[in-house]
Backbone as JSON, one array per atom type, in Angstrom:
{
  "sequence": "XXXXXXXXXXXXXXXXXXXXXXXXXXXXXXXXXXXXXXXXXXXXXXXXXXXXXXXXXXXXXXXXXXXXXXXXXXXXXXXXXXXXXXXXXXXXXXXXXXXXXXXXXXXXXXXXXXXXXXXXXXXXXXXXXXXXXX",
  "N": [[16.43, 33.1, -1.65], [13.62, 33.74, -3.85], [10.57, 32.72, -2.34], [7.18, 31.44, -3.01], [3.7, 30.83, -2.34], [1.56, 29.2, -4.37], [-1.8, 30.71, -4.78], [-1.44, 32.47, -2.76], [-0.7, 36.19, -2.15], [1.03, 37.16, -4.89], [3.06, 38.51, -4.62], [3.97, 38.16, -2.28], [6.81, 37.22, -0.14], [8.16, 34.84, 0.87], [9.63, 32.91, 3.9], [11.56, 29.68, 4.58], [10.33, 28.38, 6.55], [8.06, 29.94, 6.95], [6.74, 29.32, 4.32], [6.85, 26.33, 4.61], [4.96, 25.79, 6.53], [2.4, 26.89, 5.51], [2.15, 25.34, 3.15], [1.8, 23.21, 4.99], [-0.35, 23.95, 6.1], [-1.84, 23.82, 3.97], [-2.45, 21.47, 3.25], [-3.39, 20.04, 5.23], [-4.65, 18.73, 8.36], [-2.81, 18.91, 9.96], [-1.11, 19.46, 13.08], [-0.27, 22.25, 15.52], [1.81, 24.42, 17.13], [0.17, 26.38, 18.6], [0.03, 28.82, 17.92], [-0.26, 29.29, 15.0], [1.57, 28.31, 13.53], [3.81, 25.39, 12.73], [6.04, 23.26, 14.22], [9.29, 22.69, 13.95], [11.49, 22.24, 15.21], [12.7, 20.06, 16.17], [13.04, 18.02, 14.33], [14.92, 19.44, 12.37], [16.92, 19.78, 14.02], [17.67, 16.92, 14.38], [17.97, 16.39, 11.24], [20.44, 17.66, 11.45], [22.11, 15.94, 12.32], [21.76, 13.56, 10.51], [22.45, 14.23, 7.9], [25.26, 14.68, 8.79], [26.26, 12.08, 8.92], [24.72, 10.85, 7.18], [25.53, 10.39, 3.63], [23.89, 12.92, 1.63], [21.69, 12.88, 3.74], [20.05, 10.63, 3.9], [19.19, 7.2, 3.15], [17.57, 6.37, 1.27], [16.99, 7.72, -2.13], [14.78, 8.95, -2.76], [13.23, 9.72, -0.49], [15.19, 11.84, 0.84], [16.11, 15.45, 1.77], [16.03, 17.18, -0.47], [13.99, 16.34, -1.98], [11.58, 17.07, -1.17], [9.54, 20.3, -0.25], [11.39, 22.93, 0.48], [12.1, 23.31, 3.87], [10.03, 21.72, 4.89], [10.76, 18.81, 5.9], [10.34, 16.58, 7.26], [11.05, 14.16, 10.35], [9.89, 10.97, 10.41], [8.39, 9.11, 12.73], [6.27, 7.32, 13.66], [3.52, 5.78, 12.19], [-0.28, 5.34, 11.14], [-2.24, 3.78, 9.5], [-3.13, 6.06, 7.06], [-1.9, 8.35, 8.15], [0.91, 9.61, 9.38], [3.46, 10.63, 12.08], [5.94, 13.5, 13.1], [9.18, 13.75, 14.49], [8.62, 16.35, 15.89], [5.89, 15.69, 16.99], [4.42, 16.54, 14.94], [1.44, 16.1, 12.76], [0.84, 14.41, 10.01], [-1.07, 13.78, 6.52], [0.08, 11.04, 4.58], [1.15, 10.92, 1.6], [2.93, 9.73, 0.01], [3.15, 6.95, 1.08], [4.89, 5.02, 1.6], [7.09, 5.06, -0.22], [5.05, 3.68, -1.77], [4.66, 1.52, -1.35], [2.94, 0.84, 0.63], [-0.14, 0.06, 0.27], [-2.17, -0.79, 2.2], [-1.98, 1.21, 4.15], [-0.05, 2.19, 7.06], [0.74, 0.17, 9.81], [-1.05, -1.34, 9.61], [-3.5, -3.5, 10.81], [-4.18, -6.57, 10.26], [-2.01, -7.34, 8.87], [0.2, -6.75, 10.75], [-0.33, -8.37, 12.68], [0.15, -10.6, 11.67], [2.29, -10.39, 10.83], [3.89, -10.31, 13.26], [3.57, -12.64, 14.55], [4.63, -14.83, 12.96], [7.07, -13.44, 13.14], [7.9, -14.73, 15.54], [8.94, -17.12, 15.0], [11.37, -16.75, 14.43], [13.78, -15.22, 12.18], [15.74, -14.58, 9.16], [17.29, -16.47, 8.68], [20.49, -18.09, 7.83], [20.42, -20.18, 6.24], [18.01, -21.12, 2.98], [14.92, -21.11, 3.65], [11.79, -22.68, 3.52], [9.43, -20.94, 3.84], [9.98, -18.84, 2.23], [9.21, -19.88, -0.13], [6.6, -19.61, -0.35]],
  "CA": [[15.4, 32.75, -2.4], [12.28, 34.14, -3.54], [9.41, 31.43, -2.5], [5.8, 31.97, -3.03], [2.59, 29.68, -2.37], [0.39, 29.69, -5.44], [-2.98, 31.48, -4.09], [-1.22, 34.13, -1.78], [-0.19, 37.14, -3.14], [2.28, 36.61, -5.62], [4.17, 39.4, -4.23], [4.64, 37.77, -0.89], [8.04, 36.4, -0.07], [8.04, 33.67, 2.52], [11.04, 32.54, 4.5], [11.15, 28.88, 4.13], [9.5, 28.03, 7.76], [6.52, 30.37, 6.31], [6.27, 28.17, 3.23], [6.59, 25.19, 5.31], [3.55, 26.29, 7.63], [1.52, 27.38, 4.24], [2.16, 23.99, 2.51], [1.3, 21.99, 5.6], [-2.06, 24.3, 6.44], [-2.99, 23.43, 2.74], [-2.32, 20.04, 3.05], [-4.66, 19.95, 6.29], [-4.74, 17.26, 9.19], [-1.71, 19.25, 10.79], [-0.69, 20.18, 14.51], [0.35, 23.51, 15.56], [1.94, 24.98, 18.48], [-0.89, 27.16, 18.89], [0.05, 30.34, 16.99], [-0.91, 28.5, 13.92], [2.8, 27.76, 12.98], [4.21, 24.15, 13.01], [7.42, 23.28, 14.56], [10.26, 21.73, 13.46], [13.1, 21.99, 15.82], [13.45, 18.42, 16.52], [13.57, 17.89, 13.01], [16.03, 20.36, 12.34], [18.47, 19.0, 15.09], [18.38, 15.21, 13.85], [18.24, 16.45, 10.17], [21.96, 17.95, 10.9], [22.94, 14.59, 12.64], [21.53, 12.9, 9.45], [23.72, 14.88, 7.26], [26.72, 14.5, 8.94], [26.57, 10.71, 8.89], [24.8, 9.81, 5.88], [25.76, 11.27, 2.36], [22.22, 13.14, 1.27], [21.03, 13.08, 4.83], [18.67, 9.35, 3.45], [19.91, 6.4, 2.57], [17.1, 6.18, 0.01], [17.2, 9.33, -2.78], [13.47, 9.44, -2.55], [13.39, 10.2, 0.93], [16.04, 13.07, 0.61], [15.35, 16.71, 1.33], [15.95, 17.48, -1.91], [12.28, 15.69, -2.73], [10.55, 17.91, -0.64], [9.43, 21.37, -0.24], [12.68, 23.6, 1.35], [11.68, 23.74, 5.14], [9.26, 20.95, 5.04], [11.32, 17.5, 5.38], [10.4, 16.32, 8.97], [11.83, 13.03, 10.07], [9.18, 10.62, 11.05], [8.54, 8.24, 13.8], [5.22, 6.49, 13.68], [2.16, 5.84, 11.08], [-1.17, 4.39, 11.12], [-3.02, 4.06, 7.96], [-2.49, 7.06, 5.88], [-1.31, 9.27, 8.7], [2.24, 9.68, 9.98], [3.72, 11.61, 13.02], [7.3, 13.44, 13.02], [9.9, 13.48, 16.01], [8.0, 17.4, 17.01], [4.76, 15.63, 17.1], [3.32, 17.22, 13.7], [0.5, 15.03, 11.79], [0.7, 14.62, 8.42], [-1.21, 13.0, 5.36], [1.66, 10.65, 3.93], [0.33, 10.65, 0.48], [3.82, 8.38, -0.96], [2.61, 5.54, 1.71], [6.11, 4.02, 2.06], [7.25, 4.8, -1.52], [3.72, 3.22, -2.57], [4.47, 0.06, -1.1], [2.02, 0.32, 1.9], [-1.02, -0.24, 0.22], [-3.08, -0.68, 3.19], [-1.56, 1.82, 5.26], [0.62, 1.95, 7.71], [0.22, -0.42, 10.97], [-2.76, -2.48, 9.45], [-3.33, -4.72, 11.98], [-4.3, -7.82, 9.96], [-0.93, -7.56, 8.49], [1.04, -6.45, 11.85], [-0.32, -9.76, 13.64], [0.67, -11.91, 10.9], [4.09, -10.5, 10.58], [4.2, -11.1, 14.51], [3.01, -14.39, 14.05], [5.93, -15.19, 12.08], [8.83, -13.13, 13.54], [8.25, -15.55, 16.66], [9.27, -18.43, 14.41], [12.98, -16.68, 13.81], [13.87, -14.5, 11.03], [17.22, -13.94, 8.41], [18.21, -17.75, 8.89], [21.5, -18.7, 7.52], [20.05, -20.83, 4.9], [16.74, -21.1, 3.11], [13.24, -21.7, 4.54], [10.22, -22.95, 3.03], [8.44, -19.85, 4.0], [10.33, -17.89, 0.87], [8.53, -20.34, -1.23], [4.75, -19.08, -0.14]],
  "C": [[14.33, 32.95, -2.38], [11.37, 33.08, -3.38], [8.43, 31.69, -2.31], [5.02, 30.95, -3.08], [1.67, 30.24, -3.69], [-0.88, 29.63, -4.43], [-2.76, 32.07, -2.96], [-0.94, 34.94, -2.82], [0.8, 37.05, -3.54], [3.43, 37.68, -5.38], [4.91, 39.06, -2.83], [5.73, 37.01, -1.23], [7.89, 35.58, 1.02], [9.04, 33.48, 2.75], [10.35, 30.96, 4.31], [10.19, 28.33, 5.56], [8.09, 28.6, 7.44], [6.29, 29.8, 5.24], [5.8, 26.58, 3.47], [4.94, 25.11, 5.96], [2.92, 26.39, 6.76], [1.37, 26.33, 3.6], [1.82, 23.39, 3.49], [-0.15, 22.33, 6.2], [-2.68, 23.65, 5.19], [-2.99, 22.33, 2.57], [-3.35, 19.32, 4.19], [-4.02, 18.65, 7.08], [-3.3, 17.83, 10.2], [-1.77, 19.91, 11.89], [-0.1, 21.3, 14.4], [0.97, 23.72, 16.85], [1.26, 26.1, 18.95], [-1.0, 28.54, 18.29], [-0.35, 29.97, 15.48], [0.61, 28.28, 12.87], [3.09, 26.36, 13.21], [5.46, 24.42, 13.32], [8.04, 22.18, 14.02], [11.48, 21.71, 13.85], [13.21, 20.76, 15.89], [14.08, 17.54, 15.29], [14.62, 18.38, 12.45], [17.35, 20.09, 13.04], [19.0, 17.71, 14.42], [18.55, 15.58, 12.47], [20.09, 16.61, 9.96], [22.66, 16.4, 11.2], [22.99, 13.74, 11.44], [22.39, 13.08, 8.24], [24.88, 14.79, 7.43], [27.13, 13.01, 8.82], [26.24, 10.12, 7.78], [25.0, 10.3, 4.8], [24.04, 11.4, 1.9], [21.48, 13.3, 2.19], [19.69, 11.43, 4.77], [19.81, 8.56, 2.77], [19.14, 5.75, 0.83], [17.15, 7.41, -0.73], [15.53, 10.17, -2.36], [13.25, 10.19, -1.69], [14.39, 11.48, 1.34], [15.35, 14.29, 0.84], [15.24, 17.13, 0.4], [14.54, 17.04, -2.84], [11.18, 16.43, -2.4], [10.5, 19.68, -0.67], [10.82, 21.92, 0.6], [12.0, 23.92, 2.77], [10.71, 22.42, 5.38], [9.56, 19.32, 4.63], [11.5, 17.29, 6.94], [10.89, 14.75, 8.8], [10.59, 12.42, 10.94], [9.23, 9.02, 11.79], [7.65, 7.02, 13.98], [4.18, 6.68, 12.41], [1.14, 4.9, 11.61], [-2.35, 4.68, 9.96], [-2.75, 5.13, 7.27], [-1.78, 8.32, 6.78], [0.07, 8.75, 9.29], [2.74, 10.64, 10.66], [5.18, 11.74, 12.84], [7.82, 13.57, 14.21], [8.88, 15.07, 16.84], [6.42, 16.93, 17.22], [3.6, 16.31, 16.12], [2.49, 15.89, 13.07], [0.39, 15.43, 10.29], [-0.09, 13.49, 7.56], [-0.05, 12.31, 4.67], [1.24, 10.22, 2.84], [1.33, 9.74, -0.54], [3.52, 7.19, -0.06], [3.89, 4.62, 1.45], [7.06, 3.71, 0.82], [6.69, 4.19, -2.09], [3.55, 1.85, -2.43], [3.66, -0.17, 0.07], [0.68, 0.57, 1.59], [-2.28, 0.03, 1.0], [-3.25, 0.22, 4.09], [-0.75, 1.48, 6.33], [0.24, 1.17, 9.06], [-0.82, -1.39, 10.67], [-2.31, -3.26, 10.09], [-3.77, -5.97, 11.66], [-2.53, -8.2, 9.54], [0.52, -7.23, 9.52], [0.95, -7.8, 12.74], [0.45, -10.87, 12.77], [2.32, -11.82, 10.73], [4.62, -10.79, 11.77], [4.32, -12.35, 14.77], [4.64, -15.02, 13.75], [7.49, -14.73, 12.48], [9.09, -14.01, 14.85], [8.81, -16.85, 16.35], [11.42, -18.01, 14.37], [12.97, -16.1, 12.73], [15.47, -14.36, 10.66], [17.86, -15.45, 8.59], [19.39, -17.66, 7.87], [21.35, -19.18, 6.27], [18.52, -20.53, 4.6], [15.56, -21.41, 3.92], [12.28, -21.93, 3.57], [9.3, -21.84, 2.96], [8.66, -18.86, 2.38], [9.75, -18.4, 0.15], [7.01, -20.1, -1.47], [4.67, -18.0, -0.8]]
}
């Protein structure tokens, strides 16, 4: 399949890995392996397991590989603010922010501290809790 990146030579045909690297560089804030190319080796390995286990590779359609540029569908392991890191150690700015639900950023300290306090009281009771009314 012909893959081209806007702003590059219109006749240049990129492999999926080259396309992912170009898109990542254009997005900024990425780590590379020193050669200028991002590594997605672990994401590719775990991706095969996801697709073998979960139809479409994701429980949520918006997180599926087909929602991202070919070759750029990393598996994320942590986030802080608007930054996320994948299983390969690459850093991204997550514009989607958890399907638009994380308006304060990932791991926002006041929210994580409040959640930890409440988790100490137990969670997912078999009957309703007054907390559900708050």
